[in-house]
N, C-alpha and C positions, 0 to 999 in steps of 0.2 A: 690080631683080630681077624676073623674070617669074613667080616661083613664088607660090603662094597661102598658103604657110606663114607663120605669125606669127614674126617674128624677135625673140627674147627678148633682154633686156639681159644683159650679161656675167655678173651674179650668178646668173642663172637658166639659164645654158648647161648646167650639169650636169643640171638637170631636163629639159632638152630634147635631151640628147645623142643619144638614139635617133633622133630626127627629123632630126638634122643630116646623117646619112649618106644619107638619102633626099631631101634638099632639093636641087633643081637648082642652087642658088647655091653648092653645094660645089665646083662646077666653075668658080668665078669667078677662077681663077688665070690669069696670062698664059700663053700657049701657047709663047712663045719664051724662051730663056735670057736672063738678065740678065747681060751681060758687062761692064757698066761698074762701076768701083770705087765702092762706096758712100761718099758724103761724110758728114762729121760735122755733126750739128745739135745745138743746145743742148736738153737735156731741160727742159721747162717746170717751173717751180716748183710748179705745180698737181698734178704727179704725186707729189710727195713726201708720204709718210705717216710719222708717227712710228713707230718700231720697235714700240711697244706696240700700234699699230693692227692689226698682223698677229698673229693668234693663234698662239702657240707650240704650241698643241694640234694644229695642222695636221700636225705630225710623226706624230701618232698615227692620222691618217685614212689608211686603206689604199687606198681607191679614189682614183685620180688625179684624176678629174673632181670628186668630192666635195671633195677637198683644194683643187682649183683654186677651186671656188665659195666655200669658207670663206676663202681668202686674198683673194679679190676682193670679198668682202662689204663691207669698209670703203669701197671706191670707189662701190659701188652706194648705200650709205647716205649718203655725202657728196652724191651727185647728187640723192637724194630730199630731204634735209634742207637743203641749202644751195641754195636756189632761185637758179637762174641761174648757179651755179658750174659752169664748164666747163673742160675741158682745151683750150686754144687750138690751132688748127691751126698747124703749123710751116712746111711747104713748100707747102701747097695754098691757104693763106689768100688770096693775091692773086687767084687764079682764082675762088675762091668769093665774094669780095667784089664781083666784077663783076655778080653776079646781083641785087644790091639786097636780098637777104635777109640776116638776121643770120648771121654765120659759124657753121657747124655746129661741134660739139665733136668732138674726136678721141676715139677709143675707147681703153680701157686693158685690157690683159691682163697681170696680174701672175703671173709664173711662179715666184715664190719658193716654196720647199719642194717643187718638182718635182725629179726626178732626171733624169739624162741619158737614162735608159731610158723615162721616162714623158713627157718633154717633147714628143716627136713625136706621140704618141697624143693628148695634150691639144690641141696645136696643130692636128692634123687635124680635131678636133671643133669647136673654137671660132674659129679664125682666119678661115676662109672666111665664116662667118656674121657675124663682126664687120666684115669688109670690105664686106659688103652694107649694113650699117647705118651705117658710118662711112667717110669718105674717107681718113682716116689712123687707124692703130691703133698705139699704143705697146705693145710687148711688153717688159715689164720682167723682167730676169734678175738684176740685181745684179752686182756686180763680183767677188764671191767673197772680199772682204777681211775678211768677218766669220767665215769658215770657220776653225774651230779646227784648226790644223795637227797637233795630236795626235790628232784623231779619225779615223774611217774614211773621212771625206770627202776627196776629192782637191781640191787647190787649185792653180790655175795662174794666170798673169797674165790678168786679165779674168774668171776663173772658168770652170769646166768647163761649167756650164749655159749661160753666155753663148756658148761655143764651139759647144755642141751646137745651140743655137737658130739661130745663124748658119749652121751646116752645113745645118740643115733649110730655112731660107729660101732658100739657094742651090740646094739640090737640088730644091726645089719651084718654082723660078723666080719667087719673089716679088721685087718691087721694094722696096728698103728703104734706109734711111740709118742710120748708127751714131748713137746718142744718147749725148752726152757731158755730164757735169755740169760745174760751173764749175771744177773742178780738173783736167779733162781725162780723167776716168775714164769708160770706156764701160760702162754697166750696163743698156742698153736699146737697142731697135731701133725705128725708126719705119717701119712697113710701109705702103705706099701701095696704094690700090685700083687 
């Protein structure tokens, strides 16, 4: 990135959201459409958090970026307290290993507790900055299988948030792969720089 702005880690994106729109790296998206079908890659074990790690209080946070910051706080805390714990690269690792440097970590953007209406706003603010900092960024949506079918929330195969995030990635020409767990459920996307 050629800008002089400091690029904050994911947990502090909400605090720097105003700066994000003026940062030149916001234009770090591919200019051409991605016409290839995304392939499936295995979601790394390092991405999994216990459900209790995500604050249920996030539902009460009205501001989408503040809610995003609260949901992503456990990832930031884990990076700070677990020295050397990283989310390994999935598809860029062979290329990065050729440099002789330790492989960089992948970024994580957890979209749990976002709605289909707020997802694009949050991704507009945080994804371009994350791709400046990381070669690969995992965007976690969940599969929608925890959604109470008796609630006001809609549930479809793969989850409505998952579908909304994929539509966003396609419409903004991001290169990505579908992230699948060991059971074959897709609840994340691996977005590439």
